[in-house]
PyMOL Python script that loads the backbone (N, CA, C, O; Angstrom):
from pymol import cmd

cmd.read_pdbstr("""\
ATOM      1  N   MET A   1     111.604 100.975 147.127  1.00  0.00           N
ATOM      2  CA  MET A   1     111.851 100.321 145.856  1.00  0.00           C
ATOM      3  C   MET A   1     112.619  99.022 146.045  1.00  0.00           C
ATOM      4  O   MET A   1     112.365  98.037 145.350  1.00  0.00           O
ATOM      5  N   ARG A   2     113.544  99.019 146.972  1.00  0.00           N
ATOM      6  CA  ARG A   2     114.342  97.805 147.176  1.00  0.00           C
ATOM      7  C   ARG A   2     113.507  96.661 147.737  1.00  0.00           C
ATOM      8  O   ARG A   2     113.870  95.498 147.564  1.00  0.00           O
ATOM      9  N   ASP A   3     112.392  96.967 148.406  1.00  0.00           N
ATOM     10  CA  ASP A   3     111.508  95.912 148.893  1.00  0.00           C
ATOM     11  C   ASP A   3     110.791  95.214 147.737  1.00  0.00           C
ATOM     12  O   ASP A   3     110.467  94.030 147.827  1.00  0.00           O
ATOM     13  N   THR A   4     110.547  95.943 146.663  1.00  0.00           N
ATOM     14  CA  THR A   4     109.854  95.385 145.497  1.00  0.00           C
ATOM     15  C   THR A   4     110.818  94.813 144.474  1.00  0.00           C
ATOM     16  O   THR A   4     110.570  93.748 143.910  1.00  0.00           O
ATOM     17  N   TYR A   5     111.916  95.517 144.233  1.00  0.00           N
ATOM     18  CA  TYR A   5     112.884  95.120 143.209  1.00  0.00           C
ATOM     19  C   TYR A   5     114.249  94.879 143.860  1.00  0.00           C
ATOM     20  O   TYR A   5     114.904  95.820 144.308  1.00  0.00           O
ATOM     21  N   ALA A   6     114.660  93.641 143.907  1.00  0.00           N
ATOM     22  CA  ALA A   6     115.937  93.306 144.563  1.00  0.00           C
ATOM     23  C   ALA A   6     117.129  93.947 143.859  1.00  0.00           C
ATOM     24  O   ALA A   6     118.146  94.230 144.493  1.00  0.00           O
ATOM     25  N   ASP A   7     117.009  94.177 142.547  1.00  0.00           N
ATOM     26  CA  ASP A   7     118.141  94.711 141.788  1.00  0.00           C
ATOM     27  C   ASP A   7     117.923  96.146 141.312  1.00  0.00           C
ATOM     28  O   ASP A   7     118.482  96.550 140.293  1.00  0.00           O
ATOM     29  N   PHE A   8     117.121  96.914 142.037  1.00  0.00           N
ATOM     30  CA  PHE A   8     116.840  98.299 141.669  1.00  0.00           C
ATOM     31  C   PHE A   8     118.121  99.129 141.748  1.00  0.00           C
ATOM     32  O   PHE A   8     118.820  99.115 142.761  1.00  0.00           O
ATOM     33  N   THR A   9     118.423  99.862 140.653  1.00  0.00           N
ATOM     34  CA  THR A   9     119.595 100.732 140.605  1.00  0.00           C
ATOM     35  C   THR A   9     119.161 102.101 140.112  1.00  0.00           C
ATOM     36  O   THR A   9     118.414 102.210 139.139  1.00  0.00           O
ATOM     37  N   LEU A  10     119.630 103.146 140.785  1.00  0.00           N
ATOM     38  CA  LEU A  10     119.334 104.514 140.399  1.00  0.00           C
ATOM     39  C   LEU A  10     120.656 105.238 140.178  1.00  0.00           C
ATOM     40  O   LEU A  10     121.514 105.261 141.061  1.00  0.00           O
ATOM     41  N   ARG A  11     120.819 105.836 138.985  1.00  0.00           N
ATOM     42  CA  ARG A  11     122.046 106.562 138.652  1.00  0.00           C
ATOM     43  C   ARG A  11     121.710 108.027 138.382  1.00  0.00           C
ATOM     44  O   ARG A  11     120.731 108.332 137.701  1.00  0.00           O
ATOM     45  N   VAL A  12     122.513 108.913 138.911  1.00  0.00           N
ATOM     46  CA  VAL A  12     122.352 110.334 138.598  1.00  0.00           C
ATOM     47  C   VAL A  12     123.053 110.602 137.280  1.00  0.00           C
ATOM     48  O   VAL A  12     124.243 110.324 137.131  1.00  0.00           O
ATOM     49  N   GLU A  13     122.309 111.144 136.321  1.00  0.00           N
ATOM     50  CA  GLU A  13     122.887 111.510 135.033  1.00  0.00           C
ATOM     51  C   GLU A  13     123.389 112.947 135.034  1.00  0.00           C
ATOM     52  O   GLU A  13     124.365 113.276 134.360  1.00  0.00           O
ATOM     53  N   ARG A  14     122.708 113.801 135.802  1.00  0.00           N
ATOM     54  CA  ARG A  14     123.097 115.216 135.794  1.00  0.00           C
ATOM     55  C   ARG A  14     122.485 115.930 136.998  1.00  0.00           C
ATOM     56  O   ARG A  14     121.365 115.631 137.412  1.00  0.00           O
ATOM     57  N   PHE A  15     123.230 116.866 137.541  1.00  0.00           N
ATOM     58  CA  PHE A  15     122.728 117.780 138.558  1.00  0.00           C
ATOM     59  C   PHE A  15     122.555 119.144 137.914  1.00  0.00           C
ATOM     60  O   PHE A  15     123.379 119.555 137.096  1.00  0.00           O
ATOM     61  N   VAL A  16     121.487 119.853 138.278  1.00  0.00           N
ATOM     62  CA  VAL A  16     121.264 121.219 137.795  1.00  0.00           C
ATOM     63  C   VAL A  16     121.124 122.108 139.024  1.00  0.00           C
ATOM     64  O   VAL A  16     120.203 121.944 139.824  1.00  0.00           O
ATOM     65  N   ASP A  17     122.048 123.050 139.161  1.00  0.00           N
ATOM     66  CA  ASP A  17     122.034 123.990 140.277  1.00  0.00           C
ATOM     67  C   ASP A  17     121.028 125.092 139.975  1.00  0.00           C
ATOM     68  O   ASP A  17     121.040 125.660 138.883  1.00  0.00           O
ATOM     69  N   THR A  18     120.167 125.394 140.922  1.00  0.00           N
ATOM     70  CA  THR A  18     119.156 126.433 140.720  1.00  0.00           C
ATOM     71  C   THR A  18     119.636 127.798 141.199  1.00  0.00           C
ATOM     72  O   THR A  18     118.891 128.774 141.101  1.00  0.00           O
ATOM     73  N   SER A  19     120.854 127.891 141.710  1.00  0.00           N
ATOM     74  CA  SER A  19     121.411 129.125 142.280  1.00  0.00           C
ATOM     75  C   SER A  19     120.591 129.598 143.476  1.00  0.00           C
ATOM     76  O   SER A  19     120.624 130.773 143.839  1.00  0.00           O
ATOM     77  N   GLY A  20     119.864 128.680 144.074  1.00  0.00           N
ATOM     78  CA  GLY A  20     119.101 128.968 145.282  1.00  0.00           C
ATOM     79  C   GLY A  20     119.359 127.862 146.278  1.00  0.00           C
ATOM     80  O   GLY A  20     120.484 127.379 146.407  1.00  0.00           O
ATOM     81  N   ASP A  21     118.323 127.464 146.978  1.00  0.00           N
ATOM     82  CA  ASP A  21     118.483 126.389 147.956  1.00  0.00           C
ATOM     83  C   ASP A  21     118.010 125.043 147.423  1.00  0.00           C
ATOM     84  O   ASP A  21     117.800 124.106 148.193  1.00  0.00           O
ATOM     85  N   GLU A  22     117.843 124.947 146.103  1.00  0.00           N
ATOM     86  CA  GLU A  22     117.399 123.689 145.493  1.00  0.00           C
ATOM     87  C   GLU A  22     118.418 123.191 144.482  1.00  0.00           C
ATOM     88  O   GLU A  22     119.163 123.967 143.884  1.00  0.00           O
ATOM     89  N   VAL A  23     118.429 121.886 144.310  1.00  0.00           N
ATOM     90  CA  VAL A  23     119.223 121.259 143.258  1.00  0.00           C
ATOM     91  C   VAL A  23     118.341 120.220 142.585  1.00  0.00           C
ATOM     92  O   VAL A  23     117.593 119.502 143.248  1.00  0.00           O
ATOM     93  N   VAL A  24     118.436 120.146 141.270  1.00  0.00           N
ATOM     94  CA  VAL A  24     117.679 119.161 140.498  1.00  0.00           C
ATOM     95  C   VAL A  24     118.611 118.001 140.180  1.00  0.00           C
ATOM     96  O   VAL A  24     119.722 118.208 139.691  1.00  0.00           O
ATOM     97  N   ALA A  25     118.164 116.789 140.454  1.00  0.00           N
ATOM     98  CA  ALA A  25     118.919 115.583 140.106  1.00  0.00           C
ATOM     99  C   ALA A  25     118.133 114.842 139.035  1.00  0.00           C
ATOM    100  O   ALA A  25     116.993 114.437 139.263  1.00  0.00           O
ATOM    101  N   LEU A  26     118.739 114.667 137.871  1.00  0.00           N
ATOM    102  CA  LEU A  26     118.116 113.926 136.776  1.00  0.00           C
ATOM    103  C   LEU A  26     118.688 112.519 136.808  1.00  0.00           C
ATOM    104  O   LEU A  26     119.894 112.331 136.654  1.00  0.00           O
ATOM    105  N   THR A  27     117.829 111.535 137.007  1.00  0.00           N
ATOM    106  CA  THR A  27     118.279 110.165 137.258  1.00  0.00           C
ATOM    107  C   THR A  27     117.681 109.181 136.260  1.00  0.00           C
ATOM    108  O   THR A  27     116.693 109.470 135.585  1.00  0.00           O
ATOM    109  N   ARG A  28     118.305 108.018 136.188  1.00  0.00           N
ATOM    110  CA  ARG A  28     117.819 106.901 135.377  1.00  0.00           C
ATOM    111  C   ARG A  28     117.842 105.667 136.260  1.00  0.00           C
ATOM    112  O   ARG A  28     118.786 105.452 137.020  1.00  0.00           O
ATOM    113  N   TYR A  29     116.791 104.856 136.153  1.00  0.00           N
ATOM    114  CA  TYR A  29     116.720 103.639 136.968  1.00  0.00           C
ATOM    115  C   TYR A  29     116.640 102.396 136.095  1.00  0.00           C
ATOM    116  O   TYR A  29     116.180 102.450 134.955  1.00  0.00           O
ATOM    117  N   THR A  30     117.094 101.279 136.646  1.00  0.00           N
ATOM    118  CA  THR A  30     116.927  99.956 136.039  1.00  0.00           C
ATOM    119  C   THR A  30     116.503  98.995 137.149  1.00  0.00           C
ATOM    120  O   THR A  30     116.855  99.179 138.315  1.00  0.00           O
ATOM    121  N   ALA A  31     115.754  97.982 136.772  1.00  0.00           N
ATOM    122  CA  ALA A  31     115.299  96.966 137.721  1.00  0.00           C
ATOM    123  C   ALA A  31     114.729  95.799 136.924  1.00  0.00           C
ATOM    124  O   ALA A  31     114.522  95.900 135.715  1.00  0.00           O
ATOM    125  N   SER A  32     114.481  94.701 137.612  1.00  0.00           N
ATOM    126  CA  SER A  32     113.799  93.550 137.019  1.00  0.00           C
ATOM    127  C   SER A  32     112.489  93.354 137.755  1.00  0.00           C
ATOM    128  O   SER A  32     112.434  93.450 138.981  1.00  0.00           O
ATOM    129  N   GLY A  33     111.432  93.077 137.002  1.00  0.00           N
ATOM    130  CA  GLY A  33     110.129  92.846 137.617  1.00  0.00           C
ATOM    131  C   GLY A  33     110.168  91.638 138.532  1.00  0.00           C
ATOM    132  O   GLY A  33     110.741  90.612 138.167  1.00  0.00           O
ATOM    133  N   PRO A  34     109.575  91.735 139.711  1.00  0.00           N
ATOM    134  CA  PRO A  34     109.567  90.602 140.633  1.00  0.00           C
ATOM    135  C   PRO A  34     108.748  89.450 140.038  1.00  0.00           C
ATOM    136  O   PRO A  34     107.644  89.657 139.534  1.00  0.00           O
ATOM    137  N   GLY A  35     109.286  88.276 140.103  1.00  0.00           N
ATOM    138  CA  GLY A  35     108.588  87.111 139.557  1.00  0.00           C
ATOM    139  C   GLY A  35     108.791  86.948 138.066  1.00  0.00           C
ATOM    140  O   GLY A  35     109.207  85.880 137.616  1.00  0.00           O
ATOM    141  N   SER A  36     108.504  87.996 137.278  1.00  0.00           N
ATOM    142  CA  SER A  36     108.585  87.896 135.819  1.00  0.00           C
ATOM    143  C   SER A  36     110.006  88.055 135.300  1.00  0.00           C
ATOM    144  O   SER A  36     110.360  87.473 134.275  1.00  0.00           O
ATOM    145  N   GLY A  37     110.818  88.833 135.992  1.00  0.00           N
ATOM    146  CA  GLY A  37     112.169  89.109 135.512  1.00  0.00           C
ATOM    147  C   GLY A  37     112.230  90.105 134.370  1.00  0.00           C
ATOM    148  O   GLY A  37     113.307  90.351 133.828  1.00  0.00           O
ATOM    149  N   VAL A  38     111.093  90.686 133.989  1.00  0.00           N
ATOM    150  CA  VAL A  38     111.058  91.663 132.904  1.00  0.00           C
ATOM    151  C   VAL A  38     111.926  92.863 133.292  1.00  0.00           C
ATOM    152  O   VAL A  38     111.813  93.399 134.394  1.00  0.00           O
ATOM    153  N   GLN A  39     112.797  93.272 132.357  1.00  0.00           N
ATOM    154  CA  GLN A  39     113.687  94.398 132.610  1.00  0.00           C
ATOM    155  C   GLN A  39     112.918  95.714 132.512  1.00  0.00           C
ATOM    156  O   GLN A  39     112.169  95.946 131.563  1.00  0.00           O
ATOM    157  N   LEU A  40     113.119  96.557 133.501  1.00  0.00           N
ATOM    158  CA  LEU A  40     112.492  97.871 133.539  1.00  0.00           C
ATOM    159  C   LEU A  40     113.582  98.930 133.474  1.00  0.00           C
ATOM    160  O   LEU A  40     114.666  98.755 134.029  1.00  0.00           O
ATOM    161  N   GLU A  41     113.287 100.026 132.794  1.00  0.00           N
ATOM    162  CA  GLU A  41     114.223 101.143 132.723  1.00  0.00           C
ATOM    163  C   GLU A  41     113.423 102.419 132.527  1.00  0.00           C
ATOM    164  O   GLU A  41     112.420 102.425 131.814  1.00  0.00           O
ATOM    165  N   GLY A  42     113.857 103.482 133.148  1.00  0.00           N
ATOM    166  CA  GLY A  42     113.159 104.748 132.981  1.00  0.00           C
ATOM    167  C   GLY A  42     113.914 105.871 133.639  1.00  0.00           C
ATOM    168  O   GLY A  42     115.030 105.698 134.129  1.00  0.00           O
ATOM    169  N   GLU A  43     113.275 107.044 133.640  1.00  0.00           N
ATOM    170  CA  GLU A  43     113.907 108.208 134.228  1.00  0.00           C
ATOM    171  C   GLU A  43     113.017 108.797 135.304  1.00  0.00           C
ATOM    172  O   GLU A  43     111.795 108.648 135.280  1.00  0.00           O
ATOM    173  N   HIS A  44     113.650 109.459 136.235  1.00  0.00           N
ATOM    174  CA  HIS A  44     112.982 110.246 137.255  1.00  0.00           C
ATOM    175  C   HIS A  44     113.724 111.565 137.364  1.00  0.00           C
ATOM    176  O   HIS A  44     114.884 111.680 136.970  1.00  0.00           O
ATOM    177  N   GLY A  45     113.050 112.534 137.891  1.00  0.00           N
ATOM    178  CA  GLY A  45     113.688 113.793 138.235  1.00  0.00           C
ATOM    179  C   GLY A  45     113.391 114.079 139.693  1.00  0.00           C
ATOM    180  O   GLY A  45     112.282 113.832 140.165  1.00  0.00           O
ATOM    181  N   HIS A  46     114.364 114.592 140.399  1.00  0.00           N
ATOM    182  CA  HIS A  46     114.200 114.905 141.818  1.00  0.00           C
ATOM    183  C   HIS A  46     114.599 116.345 142.054  1.00  0.00           C
ATOM    184  O   HIS A  46     115.556 116.838 141.457  1.00  0.00           O
ATOM    185  N   ILE A  47     113.872 117.017 142.919  1.00  0.00           N
ATOM    186  CA  ILE A  47     114.272 118.339 143.374  1.00  0.00           C
ATOM    187  C   ILE A  47     114.491 118.250 144.878  1.00  0.00           C
ATOM    188  O   ILE A  47     113.580 117.931 145.643  1.00  0.00           O
ATOM    189  N   TRP A  48     115.721 118.541 145.279  1.00  0.00           N
ATOM    190  CA  TRP A  48     116.090 118.537 146.687  1.00  0.00           C
ATOM    191  C   TRP A  48     116.224 119.983 147.155  1.00  0.00           C
ATOM    192  O   TRP A  48     116.865 120.799 146.492  1.00  0.00           O
ATOM    193  N   THR A  49     115.615 120.297 148.301  1.00  0.00           N
ATOM    194  CA  THR A  49     115.812 121.590 148.942  1.00  0.00           C
ATOM    195  C   THR A  49     116.794 121.368 150.086  1.00  0.00           C
ATOM    196  O   THR A  49     116.598 120.492 150.928  1.00  0.00           O
ATOM    197  N   VAL A  50     117.851 122.174 150.103  1.00  0.00           N
ATOM    198  CA  VAL A  50     118.921 122.006 151.095  1.00  0.00           C
ATOM    199  C   VAL A  50     119.084 123.305 151.873  1.00  0.00           C
ATOM    200  O   VAL A  50     119.225 124.378 151.286  1.00  0.00           O
ATOM    201  N   ARG A  51     119.065 123.198 153.207  1.00  0.00           N
ATOM    202  CA  ARG A  51     119.314 124.341 154.086  1.00  0.00           C
ATOM    203  C   ARG A  51     120.269 123.911 155.181  1.00  0.00           C
ATOM    204  O   ARG A  51     120.113 122.840 155.767  1.00  0.00           O
ATOM    205  N   ASP A  52     121.252 124.741 155.455  1.00  0.00           N
ATOM    206  CA  ASP A  52     122.245 124.432 156.490  1.00  0.00           C
ATOM    207  C   ASP A  52     122.866 123.059 156.281  1.00  0.00           C
ATOM    208  O   ASP A  52     123.069 122.302 157.231  1.00  0.00           O
ATOM    209  N   ASP A  53     123.169 122.745 155.007  1.00  0.00           N
ATOM    210  CA  ASP A  53     123.811 121.479 154.627  1.00  0.00           C
ATOM    211  C   ASP A  53     122.953 120.246 154.915  1.00  0.00           C
ATOM    212  O   ASP A  53     123.481 119.140 155.021  1.00  0.00           O
ATOM    213  N   LYS A  54     121.636 120.427 155.041  1.00  0.00           N
ATOM    214  CA  LYS A  54     120.737 119.296 155.286  1.00  0.00           C
ATOM    215  C   LYS A  54     119.585 119.332 154.291  1.00  0.00           C
ATOM    216  O   LYS A  54     119.059 120.397 153.968  1.00  0.00           O
ATOM    217  N   ALA A  55     119.202 118.156 153.811  1.00  0.00           N
ATOM    218  CA  ALA A  55     118.035 118.053 152.936  1.00  0.00           C
ATOM    219  C   ALA A  55     116.783 118.261 153.787  1.00  0.00           C
ATOM    220  O   ALA A  55     116.572 117.555 154.773  1.00  0.00           O
ATOM    221  N   VAL A  56     115.954 119.236 153.398  1.00  0.00           N
ATOM    222  CA  VAL A  56     114.749 119.528 154.166  1.00  0.00           C
ATOM    223  C   VAL A  56     113.468 119.252 153.365  1.00  0.00           C
ATOM    224  O   VAL A  56     112.370 119.255 153.921  1.00  0.00           O
ATOM    225  N   ARG A  57     113.619 119.015 152.064  1.00  0.00           N
ATOM    226  CA  ARG A  57     112.461 118.704 151.221  1.00  0.00           C
ATOM    227  C   ARG A  57     112.927 117.915 150.020  1.00  0.00           C
ATOM    228  O   ARG A  57     114.017 118.139 149.493  1.00  0.00           O
ATOM    229  N   PHE A  58     112.081 116.978 149.591  1.00  0.00           N
ATOM    230  CA  PHE A  58     112.389 116.136 148.436  1.00  0.00           C
ATOM    231  C   PHE A  58     111.124 116.003 147.612  1.00  0.00           C
ATOM    232  O   PHE A  58     110.066 115.653 148.136  1.00  0.00           O
ATOM    233  N   ARG A  59     111.231 116.279 146.329  1.00  0.00           N
ATOM    234  CA  ARG A  59     110.104 116.075 145.413  1.00  0.00           C
ATOM    235  C   ARG A  59     110.552 115.169 144.283  1.00  0.00           C
ATOM    236  O   ARG A  59     111.642 115.343 143.738  1.00  0.00           O
ATOM    237  N   CYS A  60     109.720 114.203 143.929  1.00  0.00           N
ATOM    238  CA  CYS A  60     110.040 113.231 142.883  1.00  0.00           C
ATOM    239  C   CYS A  60     109.087 113.417 141.709  1.00  0.00           C
ATOM    240  O   CYS A  60     107.886 113.614 141.896  1.00  0.00           O
ATOM    241  N   PHE A  61     109.632 113.352 140.501  1.00  0.00           N
ATOM    242  CA  PHE A  61     108.851 113.523 139.279  1.00  0.00           C
ATOM    243  C   PHE A  61     109.095 112.334 138.361  1.00  0.00           C
ATOM    244  O   PHE A  61     110.148 111.700 138.425  1.00  0.00           O
ATOM    245  N   HIS A  62     108.131 112.036 137.515  1.00  0.00           N
ATOM    246  CA  HIS A  62     108.207 110.867 136.636  1.00  0.00           C
ATOM    247  C   HIS A  62     109.092 111.068 135.412  1.00  0.00           C
ATOM    248  O   HIS A  62     109.330 110.124 134.660  1.00  0.00           O
ATOM    249  N   SER A  63     109.581 112.289 135.205  1.00  0.00           N
ATOM    250  CA  SER A  63     110.452 112.516 134.046  1.00  0.00           C
ATOM    251  C   SER A  63     111.398 113.677 134.336  1.00  0.00           C
ATOM    252  O   SER A  63     111.172 114.478 135.243  1.00  0.00           O
ATOM    253  N   HIS A  64     112.457 113.743 133.541  1.00  0.00           N
ATOM    254  CA  HIS A  64     113.388 114.863 133.632  1.00  0.00           C
ATOM    255  C   HIS A  64     112.659 116.164 133.317  1.00  0.00           C
ATOM    256  O   HIS A  64     112.845 117.174 133.996  1.00  0.00           O
ATOM    257  N   ARG A  65     111.830 116.127 132.283  1.00  0.00           N
ATOM    258  CA  ARG A  65     111.093 117.321 131.850  1.00  0.00           C
ATOM    259  C   ARG A  65     110.240 117.885 132.987  1.00  0.00           C
ATOM    260  O   ARG A  65     110.262 119.091 133.233  1.00  0.00           O
ATOM    261  N   GLU A  66     109.488 117.024 133.683  1.00  0.00           N
ATOM    262  CA  GLU A  66     108.627 117.493 134.773  1.00  0.00           C
ATOM    263  C   GLU A  66     109.439 118.166 135.873  1.00  0.00           C
ATOM    264  O   GLU A  66     109.045 119.215 136.383  1.00  0.00           O
ATOM    265  N   ALA A  67     110.564 117.573 136.240  1.00  0.00           N
ATOM    266  CA  ALA A  67     111.406 118.140 137.303  1.00  0.00           C
ATOM    267  C   ALA A  67     111.998 119.473 136.873  1.00  0.00           C
ATOM    268  O   ALA A  67     111.994 120.433 137.643  1.00  0.00           O
ATOM    269  N   LEU A  68     112.507 119.538 135.644  1.00  0.00           N
ATOM    270  CA  LEU A  68     113.093 120.778 135.152  1.00  0.00           C
ATOM    271  C   LEU A  68     112.059 121.889 135.073  1.00  0.00           C
ATOM    272  O   LEU A  68     112.345 123.029 135.438  1.00  0.00           O
ATOM    273  N   GLU A  69     110.862 121.569 134.599  1.00  0.00           N
ATOM    274  CA  GLU A  69     109.803 122.572 134.519  1.00  0.00           C
ATOM    275  C   GLU A  69     109.392 123.047 135.912  1.00  0.00           C
ATOM    276  O   GLU A  69     109.174 124.241 136.117  1.00  0.00           O
ATOM    277  N   ALA A  70     109.283 122.129 136.868  1.00  0.00           N
ATOM    278  CA  ALA A  70     108.914 122.497 138.238  1.00  0.00           C
ATOM    279  C   ALA A  70     109.957 123.396 138.884  1.00  0.00           C
ATOM    280  O   ALA A  70     109.631 124.206 139.752  1.00  0.00           O
ATOM    281  N   ALA A  71     111.205 123.256 138.464  1.00  0.00           N
ATOM    282  CA  ALA A  71     112.291 124.076 139.009  1.00  0.00           C
ATOM    283  C   ALA A  71     112.476 125.381 138.223  1.00  0.00           C
ATOM    284  O   ALA A  71     113.337 126.194 138.560  1.00  0.00           O
ATOM    285  N   GLY A  72     111.664 125.577 137.174  1.00  0.00           N
ATOM    286  CA  GLY A  72     111.749 126.810 136.400  1.00  0.00           C
ATOM    287  C   GLY A  72     112.742 126.769 135.259  1.00  0.00           C
ATOM    288  O   GLY A  72     113.173 127.815 134.775  1.00  0.00           O
ATOM    289  N   PHE A  73     113.111 125.570 134.821  1.00  0.00           N
ATOM    290  CA  PHE A  73     114.059 125.421 133.723  1.00  0.00           C
ATOM    291  C   PHE A  73     113.393 124.807 132.494  1.00  0.00           C
ATOM    292  O   PHE A  73     113.920 123.851 131.925  1.00  0.00           O
ATOM    293  N   SER A  74     112.265 125.330 132.081  1.00  0.00           N
ATOM    294  CA  SER A  74     111.553 124.750 130.938  1.00  0.00           C
ATOM    295  C   SER A  74     112.379 124.788 129.669  1.00  0.00           C
ATOM    296  O   SER A  74     112.167 123.968 128.776  1.00  0.00           O
ATOM    297  N   GLU A  75     113.332 125.737 129.564  1.00  0.00           N
ATOM    298  CA  GLU A  75     114.183 125.805 128.371  1.00  0.00           C
ATOM    299  C   GLU A  75     115.149 124.642 128.286  1.00  0.00           C
ATOM    300  O   GLU A  75     115.653 124.351 127.202  1.00  0.00           O
ATOM    301  N   LEU A  76     115.428 123.959 129.405  1.00  0.00           N
ATOM    302  CA  LEU A  76     116.326 122.790 129.398  1.00  0.00           C
ATOM    303  C   LEU A  76     115.569 121.486 129.204  1.00  0.00           C
ATOM    304  O   LEU A  76     116.168 120.447 128.926  1.00  0.00           O
ATOM    305  N   ALA A  77     114.242 121.544 129.351  1.00  0.00           N
ATOM    306  CA  ALA A  77     113.431 120.318 129.328  1.00  0.00           C
ATOM    307  C   ALA A  77     113.338 119.711 127.943  1.00  0.00           C
ATOM    308  O   ALA A  77     112.691 118.679 127.763  1.00  0.00           O
TER     309      ALA A  77
END
""", "prot")
cmd.dss("prot")
cmd.show_as("cartoon", "prot")
cmd.util.cbc("prot")
cmd.orient("prot")
């Protein structure tokens, strides 16, 4: 992302513990379009699998809802 957007910023809004080896990170991003300068803003959801204090898998979703549903938290979506 930084190769495309010089000012790309990603903020974690909330972590959701799955009580297993996964954690859901609900994030929001901002950036400016290259060349145009158009402001972009949106959300992503990430599911990280952690074993032995190391990230072993990462999944990215286009929305908080998609990430929460994939992690089995449809009631929070």
